[in-house]
SETI-270418 format. One record per residue (C-alpha): residue number from 1; residue in one letter; x negated, y negated, z. Coordinates in nm, 4 decimals, always signed. Layout:
SETI-270418
{fitor NUM,'a',{X,Y,Z}}
...
END
This chain:
SETI-270418
{fitor 1,'x',{-1.9426,-5.2935,+6.2335}}
{fitor 2,'x',{-2.0210,-4.9197,+6.1715}}
{fitor 3,'x',{-2.2513,-4.8332,+5.8886}}
{fitor 4,'x',{-2.2175,-4.4495,+5.7365}}
{fitor 5,'x',{-2.5423,-4.2938,+5.6176}}
{fitor 6,'x',{-2.3643,-4.2206,+5.2760}}
{fitor 7,'x',{-2.3164,-4.5889,+5.1910}}
{fitor 8,'x',{-2.6383,-4.7241,+5.3379}}
{fitor 9,'x',{-2.7940,-4.4440,+5.1210}}
{fitor 10,'x',{-2.5922,-4.5598,+4.8234}}
{fitor 11,'x',{-2.6908,-4.9068,+4.8503}}
{fitor 12,'x',{-3.0815,-4.8350,+4.8547}}
{fitor 13,'x',{-3.0121,-4.5852,+4.5676}}
{fitor 14,'x',{-2.8580,-4.8798,+4.3549}}
{fitor 15,'x',{-3.1579,-5.0968,+4.4509}}
{fitor 16,'x',{-3.4044,-4.8317,+4.3361}}
{fitor 17,'x',{-3.4838,-5.0192,+4.0147}}
{fitor 18,'x',{-3.5786,-5.3296,+4.1917}}
{fitor 19,'x',{-3.8302,-5.1513,+4.4367}}
{fitor 20,'x',{-3.8556,-4.9900,+4.7836}}
{fitor 21,'x',{-3.5741,-5.1081,+5.0177}}
{fitor 22,'x',{-3.5409,-5.0025,+5.3709}}
{fitor 23,'x',{-3.2343,-5.0110,+5.6051}}
{fitor 24,'x',{-3.2933,-5.0779,+5.9755}}
{fitor 25,'x',{-3.0012,-5.0499,+6.2121}}
{fitor 26,'x',{-2.9172,-5.2996,+6.4350}}
{fitor 27,'x',{-2.6222,-5.4401,+6.6364}}
{fitor 28,'x',{-2.3757,-5.1623,+6.4910}}
{fitor 29,'x',{-2.4672,-5.2995,+6.1200}}
{fitor 30,'x',{-2.7990,-5.2524,+5.9314}}
{fitor 31,'x',{-3.0414,-5.4924,+5.7658}}
{fitor 32,'x',{-3.1722,-5.4356,+5.4266}}
{fitor 33,'x',{-3.5379,-5.5197,+5.3974}}
{fitor 34,'x',{-3.8264,-5.5257,+5.1412}}
{fitor 35,'x',{-4.1897,-5.6005,+5.2231}}
{fitor 36,'x',{-4.0691,-5.6585,+5.6083}}
{fitor 37,'x',{-3.8415,-5.9436,+5.4695}}
{fitor 38,'x',{-3.4427,-5.9177,+5.5600}}
{fitor 39,'x',{-3.2476,-6.0161,+5.2173}}
{fitor 40,'x',{-2.9291,-5.8316,+5.3112}}
{fitor 41,'x',{-2.7205,-5.6408,+5.5560}}
{fitor 42,'x',{-2.4528,-5.3641,+5.5626}}
{fitor 43,'x',{-2.1673,-5.3955,+5.8206}}
{fitor 44,'x',{-1.8491,-5.1718,+5.8190}}
{fitor 45,'x',{-1.9699,-5.0220,+5.4966}}
{fitor 46,'x',{-1.9807,-5.3589,+5.3216}}
{fitor 47,'x',{-2.3124,-5.4757,+5.1823}}
{fitor 48,'x',{-2.4147,-5.8441,+5.1757}}
{fitor 49,'x',{-2.6948,-6.0557,+5.0492}}
{fitor 50,'x',{-2.8487,-6.3676,+5.1757}}
{fitor 51,'x',{-2.7601,-6.7175,+4.9919}}
{fitor 52,'x',{-2.8029,-7.0631,+4.9880}}
{fitor 53,'x',{-2.7068,-7.3534,+4.7716}}
{fitor 54,'x',{-2.9132,-7.1875,+4.4756}}
{fitor 55,'x',{-2.6880,-6.8991,+4.4406}}
{fitor 56,'x',{-2.3655,-6.9638,+4.6307}}
{fitor 57,'x',{-2.1824,-7.0268,+4.3105}}
{fitor 58,'x',{-2.2480,-6.7166,+4.1870}}
{fitor 59,'x',{-2.0822,-6.5390,+4.5004}}
{fitor 60,'x',{-1.7713,-6.7685,+4.4979}}
{fitor 61,'x',{-1.6879,-6.7501,+4.1300}}
{fitor 62,'x',{-1.7140,-6.3453,+4.1715}}
{fitor 63,'x',{-1.4698,-6.3925,+4.4667}}
{fitor 64,'x',{-1.6945,-6.2699,+4.7465}}
{fitor 65,'x',{-1.6301,-6.3253,+5.1169}}
{fitor 66,'x',{-1.8989,-6.4444,+5.3871}}
{fitor 67,'x',{-2.0120,-6.2056,+5.6457}}
{fitor 68,'x',{-1.7975,-6.3153,+5.9518}}
{fitor 69,'x',{-1.9228,-6.0832,+6.2396}}
{fitor 70,'x',{-1.6769,-6.0092,+6.5343}}
{fitor 71,'x',{-1.3937,-6.1681,+6.3223}}
{fitor 72,'x',{-1.1716,-5.9026,+6.4926}}
{fitor 73,'x',{-1.2591,-6.0685,+6.8450}}
{fitor 74,'x',{-1.1553,-6.4268,+6.7060}}
{fitor 75,'x',{-1.5108,-6.5523,+6.6594}}
{fitor 76,'x',{-1.5273,-6.7852,+6.3628}}
{fitor 77,'x',{-1.9180,-6.7270,+6.3042}}
{fitor 78,'x',{-2.0076,-6.7388,+5.9414}}
{fitor 79,'x',{-2.3495,-6.6611,+5.8594}}
{fitor 80,'x',{-2.5484,-6.7297,+5.5228}}
{fitor 81,'x',{-2.4589,-6.3637,+5.3868}}
{fitor 82,'x',{-2.1872,-6.2972,+5.1234}}
{fitor 83,'x',{-2.0467,-5.9679,+5.0163}}
{fitor 84,'x',{-2.1921,-5.8413,+4.6961}}
{fitor 85,'x',{-1.9352,-5.8296,+4.4014}}
{fitor 86,'x',{-1.8297,-5.4607,+4.3450}}
{fitor 87,'x',{-1.9092,-5.5029,+3.9778}}
{fitor 88,'x',{-2.2772,-5.6273,+4.0789}}
{fitor 89,'x',{-2.3323,-5.3508,+4.3268}}
{fitor 90,'x',{-2.2204,-5.0678,+4.0591}}
{fitor 91,'x',{-2.4670,-5.2105,+3.8175}}
{fitor 92,'x',{-2.8255,-5.1404,+3.9399}}
{fitor 93,'x',{-2.9900,-5.3935,+3.6703}}
{fitor 94,'x',{-2.7740,-5.6776,+3.7904}}
{fitor 95,'x',{-2.7826,-5.5844,+4.1649}}
{fitor 96,'x',{-3.1544,-5.6018,+4.1153}}
{fitor 97,'x',{-3.1399,-5.9718,+3.9749}}
{fitor 98,'x',{-2.8969,-6.0746,+4.2719}}
{fitor 99,'x',{-3.1448,-5.9009,+4.5217}}
{fitor 100,'x',{-3.4461,-6.0687,+4.3868}}
{fitor 101,'x',{-3.2821,-6.4214,+4.4488}}
{fitor 102,'x',{-3.1926,-6.3282,+4.7958}}
{fitor 103,'x',{-3.5232,-6.1913,+4.8656}}
{fitor 104,'x',{-3.6936,-6.5370,+4.7230}}
{fitor 105,'x',{-3.4234,-6.7286,+4.9450}}
{fitor 106,'x',{-3.5328,-6.5471,+5.2759}}
{fitor 107,'x',{-3.9012,-6.6045,+5.1757}}
{fitor 108,'x',{-3.8402,-7.0084,+5.1668}}
{fitor 109,'x',{-3.6932,-7.0000,+5.5216}}
{fitor 110,'x',{-3.9572,-6.7849,+5.6751}}
{fitor 111,'x',{-4.2085,-7.0044,+5.8568}}
{fitor 112,'x',{-4.5794,-6.9348,+5.8068}}
{fitor 113,'x',{-4.7246,-6.8081,+6.1303}}
{fitor 114,'x',{-5.0841,-6.9252,+6.1769}}
{fitor 115,'x',{-5.3158,-6.7929,+6.4604}}
{fitor 116,'x',{-5.4923,-7.0525,+6.6681}}
{fitor 117,'x',{-5.8469,-7.0688,+6.6268}}
{fitor 118,'x',{-6.0581,-6.9278,+6.9178}}
{fitor 119,'x',{-6.3194,-7.1101,+7.0698}}
END
């Protein structure tokens, strides 16, 4: 799951209209983050965005594939990230809309952490 610097720089540049995005390397791939929230990932120089039932149809209609780590090893794990359609990735304004929806989805799934009151 290699990620080239050129491709990750390209994805971040395409998201520049949407806001500051960082790339964090992990497990041979990289996570796409905004405000410490991972909304997408890059693996093998393919970019993916988070999805749920609210945006799944957009990805399916565009012919996108799910992220399946370790498929080459015969594993069939499918994660809730789908490939960004090329026509979306190449259009910063459209990509910003898709990224925002994925960002919001990730926000819905994050539990609120509360500190215990000290006596």
